[in-house]
Structures are given as C-alpha cells and as structure tokens.
CHARMM internal coordinates of N, CA and C (Angstrom, degrees):
IC EDIT
DIST 1 N 1 CA 1.4613
DIST 1 CA 1 C 1.5273
ANGL 1 N 1 CA 1 C 109.23
DIST 1 C 2 N 1.3369
ANGL 1 CA 1 C 2 N 117.75
DIHE 1 N 1 CA 1 C 2 N 120.86
DIST 2 N 2 CA 1.4695
ANGL 1 C 2 N 2 CA 119.19
DIHE 1 CA 1 C 2 N 2 CA 176.80
DIST 2 CA 2 C 1.5218
ANGL 2 N 2 CA 2 C 110.41
DIHE 1 C 2 N 2 CA 2 C -70.68
DIST 2 C 3 N 1.3248
ANGL 2 CA 2 C 3 N 116.69
DIHE 2 N 2 CA 2 C 3 N 142.34
DIST 3 N 3 CA 1.4586
ANGL 2 C 3 N 3 CA 120.33
DIHE 2 CA 2 C 3 N 3 CA 177.81
DIST 3 CA 3 C 1.5241
ANGL 3 N 3 CA 3 C 111.04
DIHE 2 C 3 N 3 CA 3 C -73.76
DIST 3 C 4 N 1.3269
ANGL 3 CA 3 C 4 N 115.38
DIHE 3 N 3 CA 3 C 4 N -31.08
DIST 4 N 4 CA 1.4620
ANGL 3 C 4 N 4 CA 119.63
DIHE 3 CA 3 C 4 N 4 CA 176.46
DIST 4 CA 4 C 1.5159
ANGL 4 N 4 CA 4 C 109.01
DIHE 3 C 4 N 4 CA 4 C -146.48
DIST 4 C 5 N 1.3181
ANGL 4 CA 4 C 5 N 114.92
DIHE 4 N 4 CA 4 C 5 N 161.46
DIST 5 N 5 CA 1.4568
ANGL 4 C 5 N 5 CA 121.31
DIHE 4 CA 4 C 5 N 5 CA 177.54
DIST 5 CA 5 C 1.5279
ANGL 5 N 5 CA 5 C 106.55
DIHE 4 C 5 N 5 CA 5 C -132.23
DIST 5 C 6 N 1.3297
ANGL 5 CA 5 C 6 N 116.60
DIHE 5 N 5 CA 5 C 6 N 141.13
DIST 6 N 6 CA 1.4610
ANGL 5 C 6 N 6 CA 121.26
DIHE 5 CA 5 C 6 N 6 CA -173.88
DIST 6 CA 6 C 1.5266
ANGL 6 N 6 CA 6 C 109.89
DIHE 5 C 6 N 6 CA 6 C -115.95
DIST 6 C 7 N 1.3180
ANGL 6 CA 6 C 7 N 116.17
DIHE 6 N 6 CA 6 C 7 N 123.53
DIST 7 N 7 CA 1.4627
ANGL 6 C 7 N 7 CA 123.46
DIHE 6 CA 6 C 7 N 7 CA 173.54
DIST 7 CA 7 C 1.5267
ANGL 7 N 7 CA 7 C 108.55
DIHE 6 C 7 N 7 CA 7 C -99.03
DIST 7 C 8 N 1.3259
ANGL 7 CA 7 C 8 N 116.42
DIHE 7 N 7 CA 7 C 8 N 138.17
DIST 8 N 8 CA 1.4585
ANGL 7 C 8 N 8 CA 121.39
DIHE 7 CA 7 C 8 N 8 CA 167.82
DIST 8 CA 8 C 1.5201
ANGL 8 N 8 CA 8 C 106.86
DIHE 7 C 8 N 8 CA 8 C -95.02
DIST 8 C 9 N 1.3151
ANGL 8 CA 8 C 9 N 116.80
DIHE 8 N 8 CA 8 C 9 N 123.89
DIST 9 N 9 CA 1.4622
ANGL 8 C 9 N 9 CA 122.53
DIHE 8 CA 8 C 9 N 9 CA -175.91
DIST 9 CA 9 C 1.5258
ANGL 9 N 9 CA 9 C 108.69
DIHE 8 C 9 N 9 CA 9 C -111.93
DIST 9 C 10 N 1.3326
ANGL 9 CA 9 C 10 N 115.65
DIHE 9 N 9 CA 9 C 10 N 125.40
DIST 10 N 10 CA 1.4585
ANGL 9 C 10 N 10 CA 121.46
DIHE 9 CA 9 C 10 N 10 CA 179.44
DIST 10 CA 10 C 1.5180
ANGL 10 N 10 CA 10 C 109.77
DIHE 9 C 10 N 10 CA 10 C -129.30
DIST 10 C 11 N 1.3354
ANGL 10 CA 10 C 11 N 115.55
DIHE 10 N 10 CA 10 C 11 N 152.74
DIST 11 N 11 CA 1.4607
ANGL 10 C 11 N 11 CA 119.29
DIHE 10 CA 10 C 11 N 11 CA 172.52
DIST 11 CA 11 C 1.5227
ANGL 11 N 11 CA 11 C 107.96
DIHE 10 C 11 N 11 CA 11 C -69.32
DIST 11 C 12 N 1.3171
ANGL 11 CA 11 C 12 N 115.67
DIHE 11 N 11 CA 11 C 12 N 137.51
DIST 12 N 12 CA 1.4586
ANGL 11 C 12 N 12 CA 121.33
DIHE 11 CA 11 C 12 N 12 CA 179.48
DIST 12 CA 12 C 1.5244
ANGL 12 N 12 CA 12 C 109.74
DIHE 11 C 12 N 12 CA 12 C -83.39
DIST 12 C 13 N 1.3177
ANGL 12 CA 12 C 13 N 116.81
DIHE 12 N 12 CA 12 C 13 N 146.98
DIST 13 N 13 CA 1.4689
ANGL 12 C 13 N 13 CA 120.25
DIHE 12 CA 12 C 13 N 13 CA 176.73
DIST 13 CA 13 C 1.5277
ANGL 13 N 13 CA 13 C 110.96
DIHE 12 C 13 N 13 CA 13 C -64.63
DIST 13 C 14 N 1.3385
ANGL 13 CA 13 C 14 N 116.56
DIHE 13 N 13 CA 13 C 14 N -23.82
DIST 14 N 14 CA 1.4673
ANGL 13 C 14 N 14 CA 121.65
DIHE 13 CA 13 C 14 N 14 CA 179.40
DIST 14 CA 14 C 1.5253
ANGL 14 N 14 CA 14 C 112.28
DIHE 13 C 14 N 14 CA 14 C -90.80
DIST 14 C 15 N 1.3354
ANGL 14 CA 14 C 15 N 117.81
DIHE 14 N 14 CA 14 C 15 N 4.97
DIST 15 N 15 CA 1.4587
ANGL 14 C 15 N 15 CA 122.20
DIHE 14 CA 14 C 15 N 15 CA -175.72
DIST 15 CA 15 C 1.5119
ANGL 15 N 15 CA 15 C 109.33
DIHE 14 C 15 N 15 CA 15 C 97.35
DIST 15 C 16 N 1.3094
ANGL 15 CA 15 C 16 N 117.39
DIHE 15 N 15 CA 15 C 16 N 156.09
DIST 16 N 16 CA 1.4520
ANGL 15 C 16 N 16 CA 121.45
DIHE 15 CA 15 C 16 N 16 CA -178.00
DIST 16 CA 16 C 1.5186
ANGL 16 N 16 CA 16 C 111.38
DIHE 15 C 16 N 16 CA 16 C 80.54
DIST 16 C 17 N 1.3282
ANGL 16 CA 16 C 17 N 115.64
DIHE 16 N 16 CA 16 C 17 N -154.84
DIST 17 N 17 CA 1.4555
ANGL 16 C 17 N 17 CA 121.24
DIHE 16 CA 16 C 17 N 17 CA -174.30
DIST 17 CA 17 C 1.5196
ANGL 17 N 17 CA 17 C 111.04
DIHE 16 C 17 N 17 CA 17 C -136.92
DIST 17 C 18 N 1.3253
ANGL 17 CA 17 C 18 N 115.28
DIHE 17 N 17 CA 17 C 18 N 152.05
DIST 18 N 18 CA 1.4615
ANGL 17 C 18 N 18 CA 123.00
DIHE 17 CA 17 C 18 N 18 CA 174.00
DIST 18 CA 18 C 1.5224
ANGL 18 N 18 CA 18 C 106.91
DIHE 17 C 18 N 18 CA 18 C -124.85
DIST 18 C 19 N 1.3249
ANGL 18 CA 18 C 19 N 116.70
DIHE 18 N 18 CA 18 C 19 N 141.72
DIST 19 N 19 CA 1.4591
ANGL 18 C 19 N 19 CA 120.84
DIHE 18 CA 18 C 19 N 19 CA -179.80
DIST 19 CA 19 C 1.5232
ANGL 19 N 19 CA 19 C 108.91
DIHE 18 C 19 N 19 CA 19 C -135.90
DIST 19 C 20 N 1.3341
ANGL 19 CA 19 C 20 N 115.51
DIHE 19 N 19 CA 19 C 20 N 135.83
DIST 20 N 20 CA 1.4600
ANGL 19 C 20 N 20 CA 120.18
DIHE 19 CA 19 C 20 N 20 CA 177.45
DIST 20 CA 20 C 1.5222
ANGL 20 N 20 CA 20 C 109.71
DIHE 19 C 20 N 20 CA 20 C -141.29
DIST 20 C 21 N 1.3298
ANGL 20 CA 20 C 21 N 114.70
DIHE 20 N 20 CA 20 C 21 N 157.99
DIST 21 N 21 CA 1.4574
ANGL 20 C 21 N 21 CA 121.81
DIHE 20 CA 20 C 21 N 21 CA 176.02
DIST 21 CA 21 C 1.5248
ANGL 21 N 21 CA 21 C 106.80
DIHE 20 C 21 N 21 CA 21 C -104.59
DIST 21 C 22 N 1.3429
ANGL 21 CA 21 C 22 N 118.32
DIHE 21 N 21 CA 21 C 22 N 112.21
DIST 22 N 22 CA 1.4633
ANGL 21 C 22 N 22 CA 120.44
DIHE 21 CA 21 C 22 N 22 CA 179.57
DIST 22 CA 22 C 1.5352
ANGL 22 N 22 CA 22 C 111.17
DIHE 21 C 22 N 22 CA 22 C -58.89
DIST 22 C 23 N 1.3252
ANGL 22 CA 22 C 23 N 115.39
DIHE 22 N 22 CA 22 C 23 N 136.44
DIST 23 N 23 CA 1.4539
ANGL 22 C 23 N 23 CA 120.35
DIHE 22 CA 22 C 23 N 23 CA 178.92
DIST 23 CA 23 C 1.5131
ANGL 23 N 23 CA 23 C 114.53
DIHE 22 C 23 N 23 CA 23 C 78.60
DIST 23 C 24 N 1.3034
ANGL 23 CA 23 C 24 N 116.30
DIHE 23 N 23 CA 23 C 24 N 4.97
DIST 24 N 24 CA 1.4665
ANGL 23 C 24 N 24 CA 121.55
DIHE 23 CA 23 C 24 N 24 CA -178.95
DIST 24 CA 24 C 1.5308
ANGL 24 N 24 CA 24 C 106.94
DIHE 23 C 24 N 24 CA 24 C -141.26
DIST 24 C 25 N 1.3012
ANGL 24 CA 24 C 25 N 117.48
DIHE 24 N 24 CA 24 C 25 N 151.14
DIST 25 N 25 CA 1.4683
ANGL 24 C 25 N 25 CA 119.55
DIHE 24 CA 24 C 25 N 25 CA -176.63
DIST 25 CA 25 C 1.5295
ANGL 25 N 25 CA 25 C 111.68
DIHE 24 C 25 N 25 CA 25 C -92.58
DIST 25 C 26 N 1.3328
ANGL 25 CA 25 C 26 N 116.14
DIHE 25 N 25 CA 25 C 26 N 51.67
DIST 26 N 26 CA 1.4650
ANGL 25 C 26 N 26 CA 120.82
DIHE 25 CA 25 C 26 N 26 CA 176.43
DIST 26 CA 26 C 1.5220
ANGL 26 N 26 CA 26 C 107.35
DIHE 25 C 26 N 26 CA 26 C -111.63
DIST 26 C 27 N 1.3255
ANGL 26 CA 26 C 27 N 116.28
DIHE 26 N 26 CA 26 C 27 N 124.90
DIST 27 N 27 CA 1.4626
ANGL 26 C 27 N 27 CA 122.61
DIHE 26 CA 26 C 27 N 27 CA -176.95
DIST 27 CA 27 C 1.5241
ANGL 27 N 27 CA 27 C 108.36
DIHE 26 C 27 N 27 CA 27 C -144.61
DIST 27 C 28 N 1.3300
ANGL 27 CA 27 C 28 N 116.16
DIHE 27 N 27 CA 27 C 28 N 143.41
DIST 28 N 28 CA 1.4573
ANGL 27 C 28 N 28 CA 120.32
DIHE 27 CA 27 C 28 N 28 CA 173.52
DIST 28 CA 28 C 1.5173
ANGL 28 N 28 CA 28 C 108.87
DIHE 27 C 28 N 28 CA 28 C -152.39
DIST 28 C 29 N 1.3185
ANGL 28 CA 28 C 29 N 116.20
DIHE 28 N 28 CA 28 C 29 N 166.94
DIST 29 N 29 CA 1.4626
ANGL 28 C 29 N 29 CA 121.64
DIHE 28 CA 28 C 29 N 29 CA 176.93
DIST 29 CA 29 C 1.5129
ANGL 29 N 29 CA 29 C 109.50
DIHE 28 C 29 N 29 CA 29 C -147.01
DIST 29 C 30 N 1.3412
ANGL 29 CA 29 C 30 N 114.83
DIHE 29 N 29 CA 29 C 30 N 157.98
DIST 30 N 30 CA 1.4624
ANGL 29 C 30 N 30 CA 119.97
DIHE 29 CA 29 C 30 N 30 CA -178.61
DIST 30 CA 30 C 1.5293
ANGL 30 N 30 CA 30 C 109.03
DIHE 29 C 30 N 30 CA 30 C -162.44
DIST 30 C 31 N 1.3253
ANGL 30 CA 30 C 31 N 115.47
DIHE 30 N 30 CA 30 C 31 N 167.92
DIST 31 N 31 CA 1.4626
ANGL 30 C 31 N 31 CA 120.98
DIHE 30 CA 30 C 31 N 31 CA -178.94
DIST 31 CA 31 C 1.5235
ANGL 31 N 31 CA 31 C 113.33
DIHE 30 C 31 N 31 CA 31 C -82.25
DIST 31 C 32 N 1.3404
ANGL 31 CA 31 C 32 N 118.20
DIHE 31 N 31 CA 31 C 32 N -30.88
DIST 32 N 32 CA 1.4656
ANGL 31 C 32 N 32 CA 121.84
DIHE 31 CA 31 C 32 N 32 CA -176.12
DIST 32 CA 32 C 1.5269
ANGL 32 N 32 CA 32 C 110.63
DIHE 31 C 32 N 32 CA 32 C -129.70
DIST 32 C 33 N 1.3224
ANGL 32 CA 32 C 33 N 116.58
DIHE 32 N 32 CA 32 C 33 N 164.63
DIST 33 N 33 CA 1.4629
ANGL 32 C 33 N 33 CA 120.20
DIHE 32 CA 32 C 33 N 33 CA 176.85
DIST 33 CA 33 C 1.5301
ANGL 33 N 33 CA 33 C 111.49
DIHE 32 C 33 N 33 CA 33 C -66.26
DIST 33 C 34 N 1.3260
ANGL 33 CA 33 C 34 N 117.34
DIHE 33 N 33 CA 33 C 34 N -38.02
DIST 34 N 34 CA 1.4720
ANGL 33 C 34 N 34 CA 119.27
DIHE 33 CA 33 C 34 N 34 CA 176.48
DIST 34 CA 34 C 1.5186
ANGL 34 N 34 CA 34 C 110.81
DIHE 33 C 34 N 34 CA 34 C -60.19
DIST 34 C 35 N 1.3147
ANGL 34 CA 34 C 35 N 115.84
DIHE 34 N 34 CA 34 C 35 N -42.09
DIST 35 N 35 CA 1.4592
ANGL 34 C 35 N 35 CA 120.38
DIHE 34 CA 34 C 35 N 35 CA -179.92
DIST 35 CA 35 C 1.5375
ANGL 35 N 35 CA 35 C 111.19
DIHE 34 C 35 N 35 CA 35 C -69.42
DIST 35 C 36 N 1.3418
ANGL 35 CA 35 C 36 N 117.65
DIHE 35 N 35 CA 35 C 36 N -35.80
DIST 36 N 36 CA 1.4654
ANGL 35 C 36 N 36 CA 119.43
DIHE 35 CA 35 C 36 N 36 CA -179.86
DIST 36 CA 36 C 1.5299
ANGL 36 N 36 CA 36 C 109.79
DIHE 35 C 36 N 36 CA 36 C -66.71
DIST 36 C 37 N 1.3297
ANGL 36 CA 36 C 37 N 117.77
DIHE 36 N 36 CA 36 C 37 N -31.58
DIST 37 N 37 CA 1.4718
ANGL 36 C 37 N 37 CA 120.86
DIHE 36 CA 36 C 37 N 37 CA 175.64
DIST 37 CA 37 C 1.5301
ANGL 37 N 37 CA 37 C 110.42
DIHE 36 C 37 N 37 CA 37 C -61.85
DIST 37 C 38 N 1.3177
ANGL 37 CA 37 C 38 N 115.98
DIHE 37 N 37 CA 37 C 38 N -47.63
DIST 38 N 38 CA 1.4689
ANGL 37 C 38 N 38 CA 120.20
DIHE 37 CA 37 C 38 N 38 CA 179.48
DIST 38 CA 38 C 1.5254
ANGL 38 N 38 CA 38 C 111.40
DIHE 37 C 38 N 38 CA 38 C -65.21
DIST 38 C 39 N 1.3192
ANGL 38 CA 38 C 39 N 116.86
DIHE 38 N 38 CA 38 C 39 N -40.51
DIST 39 N 39 CA 1.4549
ANGL 38 C 39 N 39 CA 120.98
DIHE 38 CA 38 C 39 N 39 CA -179.22
DIST 39 CA 39 C 1.5289
ANGL 39 N 39 CA 39 C 111.64
DIHE 38 C 39 N 39 CA 39 C -67.92
DIST 39 C 40 N 1.3349
ANGL 39 CA 39 C 40 N 117.45
DIHE 39 N 39 CA 39 C 40 N -33.81
DIST 40 N 40 CA 1.4678
ANGL 39 C 40 N 40 CA 120.89
DIHE 39 CA 39 C 40 N 40 CA 177.23
DIST 40 CA 40 C 1.5300
ANGL 40 N 40 CA 40 C 110.06
DIHE 39 C 40 N 40 CA 40 C -64.19
DIST 40 C 41 N 1.3187
ANGL 40 CA 40 C 41 N 116.90
DIHE 40 N 40 CA 40 C 41 N -43.07
DIST 41 N 41 CA 1.4691
ANGL 40 C 41 N 41 CA 120.54
DIHE 40 CA 40 C 41 N 41 CA 177.51
DIST 41 CA 41 C 1.5240
ANGL 41 N 41 CA 41 C 109.89
DIHE 40 C 41 N 41 CA 41 C -61.52
DIST 41 C 42 N 1.3136
ANGL 41 CA 41 C 42 N 116.78
DIHE 41 N 41 CA 41 C 42 N -45.59
DIST 42 N 42 CA 1.4613
ANGL 41 C 42 N 42 CA 120.91
DIHE 41 CA 41 C 42 N 42 CA -179.98
DIST 42 CA 42 C 1.5296
ANGL 42 N 42 CA 42 C 111.43
DIHE 41 C 42 N 42 CA 42 C -62.40
DIST 42 C 43 N 1.3418
ANGL 42 CA 42 C 43 N 116.91
DIHE 42 N 42 CA 42 C 43 N -42.35
DIST 43 N 43 CA 1.4632
ANGL 42 C 43 N 43 CA 121.00
DIHE 42 CA 42 C 43 N 43 CA -179.94
DIST 43 CA 43 C 1.5301
ANGL 43 N 43 CA 43 C 111.09
DIHE 42 C 43 N 43 CA 43 C -63.59
DIST 43 C 44 N 1.3228
ANGL 43 CA 43 C 44 N 117.22
DIHE 43 N 43 CA 43 C 44 N -40.85
DIST 44 N 44 CA 1.4684
ANGL 43 C 44 N 44 CA 121.10
DIHE 43 CA 43 C 44 N 44 CA 179.31
DIST 44 CA 44 C 1.5263
ANGL 44 N 44 CA 44 C 110.01
DIHE 43 C 44 N 44 CA 44 C -67.02
DIST 44 C 45 N 1.3175
ANGL 44 CA 44 C 45 N 116.77
DIHE 44 N 44 CA 44 C 45 N -42.70
DIST 45 N 45 CA 1.4766
ANGL 44 C 45 N 45 CA 120.08
DIHE 44 CA 44 C 45 N 45 CA 179.10
DIST 45 CA 45 C 1.5292
ANGL 45 N 45 CA 45 C 111.46
DIHE 44 C 45 N 45 CA 45 C -63.82
DIST 45 C 46 N 1.3267
ANGL 45 CA 45 C 46 N 117.19
DIHE 45 N 45 CA 45 C 46 N -32.95
DIST 46 N 46 CA 1.4727
ANGL 45 C 46 N 46 CA 120.24
DIHE 45 CA 45 C 46 N 46 CA 177.95
DIST 46 CA 46 C 1.5239
ANGL 46 N 46 CA 46 C 111.76
DIHE 45 C 46 N 46 CA 46 C -74.52
DIST 46 C 47 N 1.3233
ANGL 46 CA 46 C 47 N 116.75
DIHE 46 N 46 CA 46 C 47 N -31.11
DIST 47 N 47 CA 1.4625
ANGL 46 C 47 N 47 CA 121.22
DIHE 46 CA 46 C 47 N 47 CA -174.26
DIST 47 CA 47 C 1.5387
ANGL 47 N 47 CA 47 C 113.05
DIHE 46 C 47 N 47 CA 47 C -81.06
DIST 47 C 48 N 1.3279
ANGL 47 CA 47 C 48 N 116.91
DIHE 47 N 47 CA 47 C 48 N -37.02
DIST 48 N 48 CA 1.4670
ANGL 47 C 48 N 48 CA 121.62
DIHE 47 CA 47 C 48 N 48 CA -175.18
DIST 48 CA 48 C 1.5171
ANGL 48 N 48 CA 48 C 111.36
DIHE 47 C 48 N 48 CA 48 C -106.15
DIST 48 C 49 N 1.3321
ANGL 48 CA 48 C 49 N 116.10
DIHE 48 N 48 CA 48 C 49 N 149.26
DIST 49 N 49 CA 1.4594
ANGL 48 C 49 N 49 CA 120.96
DIHE 48 CA 48 C 49 N 49 CA 168.62
DIST 49 CA 49 C 1.5246
ANGL 49 N 49 CA 49 C 108.20
DIHE 48 C 49 N 49 CA 49 C -69.81
DIST 49 C 50 N 1.3120
ANGL 49 CA 49 C 50 N 116.89
DIHE 49 N 49 CA 49 C 50 N 156.17
DIST 50 N 50 CA 1.4695
ANGL 49 C 50 N 50 CA 122.29
DIHE 49 CA 49 C 50 N 50 CA -176.79
DIST 50 CA 50 C 1.5318
ANGL 50 N 50 CA 50 C 112.29
DIHE 49 C 50 N 50 CA 50 C -51.31
DIST 50 C 51 N 1.3252
ANGL 50 CA 50 C 51 N 117.59
DIHE 50 N 50 CA 50 C 51 N -43.62
DIST 51 N 51 CA 1.4679
ANGL 50 C 51 N 51 CA 120.80
DIHE 50 CA 50 C 51 N 51 CA -176.75
DIST 51 CA 51 C 1.5317
ANGL 51 N 51 CA 51 C 112.23
DIHE 50 C 51 N 51 CA 51 C -74.17
DIST 51 C 52 N 1.3380
ANGL 51 CA 51 C 52 N 117.99
DIHE 51 N 51 CA 51 C 52 N -14.36
DIST 52 N 52 CA 1.4619
ANGL 51 C 52 N 52 CA 121.82
DIHE 51 CA 51 C 52 N 52 CA -178.46
DIST 52 CA 52 C 1.5263
ANGL 52 N 52 CA 52 C 113.71
DIHE 51 C 52 N 52 CA 52 C -104.46
DIST 52 C 53 N 1.3331
ANGL 52 CA 52 C 53 N 118.08
DIHE 52 N 52 CA 52 C 53 N 3.31
DIST 53 N 53 CA 1.4611
ANGL 52 C 53 N 53 CA 120.91
DIHE 52 CA 52 C 53 N 53 CA -178.13
DIST 53 CA 53 C 1.5260
ANGL 53 N 53 CA 53 C 111.52
DIHE 52 C 53 N 53 CA 53 C -60.36
DIST 53 C 54 N 1.3388
ANGL 53 CA 53 C 54 N 117.45
DIHE 53 N 53 CA 53 C 54 N 135.40
DIST 54 N 54 CA 1.4662
ANGL 53 C 54 N 54 CA 119.31
DIHE 53 CA 53 C 54 N 54 CA 172.93
DIST 54 CA 54 C 1.5274
ANGL 54 N 54 CA 54 C 109.43
DIHE 53 C 54 N 54 CA 54 C -67.47
DIST 54 C 55 N 1.3065
ANGL 54 CA 54 C 55 N 115.97
DIHE 54 N 54 CA 54 C 55 N 156.18
DIST 55 N 55 CA 1.4649
ANGL 54 C 55 N 55 CA 119.74
DIHE 54 CA 54 C 55 N 55 CA -179.52
DIST 55 CA 55 C 1.5210
ANGL 55 N 55 CA 55 C 112.88
DIHE 54 C 55 N 55 CA 55 C -80.87
DIST 55 C 56 N 1.3491
ANGL 55 CA 55 C 56 N 116.12
DIHE 55 N 55 CA 55 C 56 N -25.34
DIST 56 N 56 CA 1.4644
ANGL 55 C 56 N 56 CA 120.66
DIHE 55 CA 55 C 56 N 56 CA -174.35
DIST 56 CA 56 C 1.5282
ANGL 56 N 56 CA 56 C 109.24
DIHE 55 C 56 N 56 CA 56 C -136.85
DIST 56 C 57 N 1.3332
ANGL 56 CA 56 C 57 N 115.42
DIHE 56 N 56 CA 56 C 57 N 140.09
DIST 57 N 57 CA 1.4588
ANGL 56 C 57 N 57 CA 122.14
DIHE 56 CA 56 C 57 N 57 CA 169.90
DIST 57 CA 57 C 1.5252
ANGL 57 N 57 CA 57 C 106.53
DIHE 56 C 57 N 57 CA 57 C -110.73
DIST 57 C 58 N 1.3275
ANGL 57 CA 57 C 58 N 115.39
DIHE 57 N 57 CA 57 C 58 N 126.86
DIST 58 N 58 CA 1.4623
ANGL 57 C 58 N 58 CA 120.69
DIHE 57 CA 57 C 58 N 58 CA 178.65
DIST 58 CA 58 C 1.5325
ANGL 58 N 58 CA 58 C 107.68
DIHE 57 C 58 N 58 CA 58 C -110.96
DIST 58 C 59 N 1.3346
ANGL 58 CA 58 C 59 N 116.65
DIHE 58 N 58 CA 58 C 59 N 133.03
DIST 59 N 59 CA 1.4673
ANGL 58 C 59 N 59 CA 121.77
DIHE 58 CA 58 C 59 N 59 CA 176.41
DIST 59 CA 59 C 1.5226
ANGL 59 N 59 CA 59 C 108.64
DIHE 58 C 59 N 59 CA 59 C -107.79
DIST 59 C 60 N 1.3168
ANGL 59 CA 59 C 60 N 116.89
DIHE 59 N 59 CA 59 C 60 N 121.80
DIST 60 N 60 CA 1.4604
ANGL 59 C 60 N 60 CA 121.64
DIHE 59 CA 59 C 60 N 60 CA 175.41
DIST 60 CA 60 C 1.5154
ANGL 60 N 60 CA 60 C 107.75
DIHE 59 C 60 N 60 CA 60 C -104.72
DIST 60 C 61 N 1.3147
ANGL 60 CA 60 C 61 N 116.01
DIHE 60 N 60 CA 60 C 61 N 113.80
DIST 61 N 61 CA 1.4588
ANGL 60 C 61 N 61 CA 120.85
DIHE 60 CA 60 C 61 N 61 CA -179.58
DIST 61 CA 61 C 1.5284
ANGL 61 N 61 CA 61 C 108.62
DIHE 60 C 61 N 61 CA 61 C -81.89
DIST 61 C 62 N 1.3263
ANGL 61 CA 61 C 62 N 116.13
DIHE 61 N 61 CA 61 C 62 N 120.56
DIST 62 N 62 CA 1.4575
ANGL 61 C 62 N 62 CA 122.56
DIHE 61 CA 61 C 62 N 62 CA -178.50
DIST 62 CA 62 C 1.5238
ANGL 62 N 62 CA 62 C 108.01
DIHE 61 C 62 N 62 CA 62 C -106.49
DIST 62 C 63 N 1.2981
ANGL 62 CA 62 C 63 N 115.09
DIHE 62 N 62 CA 62 C 63 N 127.02
DIST 63 N 63 CA 1.4648
ANGL 62 C 63 N 63 CA 119.33
DIHE 62 CA 62 C 63 N 63 CA 179.71
DIST 63 CA 63 C 1.5155
ANGL 63 N 63 CA 63 C 108.86
DIHE 62 C 63 N 63 CA 63 C -123.52
DIST 63 C 64 N 1.2964
ANGL 63 CA 63 C 64 N 114.72
DIHE 63 N 63 CA 63 C 64 N 128.75
DIST 64 N 64 CA 1.4628
ANGL 63 C 64 N 64 CA 119.76
DIHE 63 CA 63 C 64 N 64 CA 179.78
DIST 64 CA 64 C 1.5165
ANGL 64 N 64 CA 64 C 109.32
DIHE 63 C 64 N 64 CA 64 C -109.77
DIST 64 C 65 N 1.3238
ANGL 64 CA 64 C 65 N 115.83
DIHE 64 N 64 CA 64 C 65 N 134.46
DIST 65 N 65 CA 1.4584
ANGL 64 C 65 N 65 CA 121.38
DIHE 64 CA 64 C 65 N 65 CA 176.49
DIST 65 CA 65 C 1.5135
ANGL 65 N 65 CA 65 C 109.17
DIHE 64 C 65 N 65 CA 65 C -124.00
DIST 65 C 66 N 1.2917
ANGL 65 CA 65 C 66 N 116.90
DIHE 65 N 65 CA 65 C 66 N 140.46
DIST 66 N 66 CA 1.4542
ANGL 65 C 66 N 66 CA 121.95
DIHE 65 CA 65 C 66 N 66 CA 174.61
DIST 66 CA 66 C 1.5210
ANGL 66 N 66 CA 66 C 107.07
DIHE 65 C 66 N 66 CA 66 C -108.39
DIST 66 C 67 N 1.3292
ANGL 66 CA 66 C 67 N 114.97
DIHE 66 N 66 CA 66 C 67 N 124.54
DIST 67 N 67 CA 1.4776
ANGL 66 C 67 N 67 CA 120.29
DIHE 66 CA 66 C 67 N 67 CA -178.47
DIST 67 CA 67 C 1.5195
ANGL 67 N 67 CA 67 C 107.75
DIHE 66 C 67 N 67 CA 67 C -116.76
DIST 67 C 68 N 1.3241
ANGL 67 CA 67 C 68 N 117.16
DIHE 67 N 67 CA 67 C 68 N 114.17
DIST 68 N 68 CA 1.4681
ANGL 67 C 68 N 68 CA 118.12
DIHE 67 CA 67 C 68 N 68 CA 177.21
DIST 68 CA 68 C 1.5215
ANGL 68 N 68 CA 68 C 111.02
DIHE 67 C 68 N 68 CA 68 C -68.19
DIST 68 C 69 N 1.3238
ANGL 68 CA 68 C 69 N 115.21
DIHE 68 N 68 CA 68 C 69 N 145.98
DIST 69 N 69 CA 1.4628
ANGL 68 C 69 N 69 CA 120.36
DIHE 68 CA 68 C 69 N 69 CA -179.44
DIST 69 CA 69 C 1.5090
ANGL 69 N 69 CA 69 C 110.07
DIHE 68 C 69 N 69 CA 69 C -109.93
END
COOR INIT
IC SEED 1 N 1 CA 1 C
IC BUILD
C-alpha cells in the first residue's frame, strides 16, 4: 500500500485540467482545480481496494511556458 500517490496536473488544451499518476493507469479531468481535487479522490478510490488506499493524495501542478527566442 503506497503511503501517498502523486498526480501531475496540467491545463488541458481544451480548457480545464487533466491529472494523471505517472507509472500508474490513473487519469481524471475536470473544469476547475476544486473539481480536479474531488475527481482525484474518486479516481484513487476506484483504483484501489479499501485496505490498499494511500493515506495522502498529492497534486503537482505542472505549468508549461513557451518562450520565443
């Protein structure tokens, strides 16, 4: 049982946010950051059995910028 699980959260090209757990097949999306928090909890609860649930979900917000040279 992992003690915590880490989602990488990025802005979606279609608007809203997408979140995934690297190395694991957990993915979710939502329109707002508040909603992505709730969806991450739901995705983790669906993926793990009750006795295997991690104690903490960590969201890492990833922001990409393109800088012309």
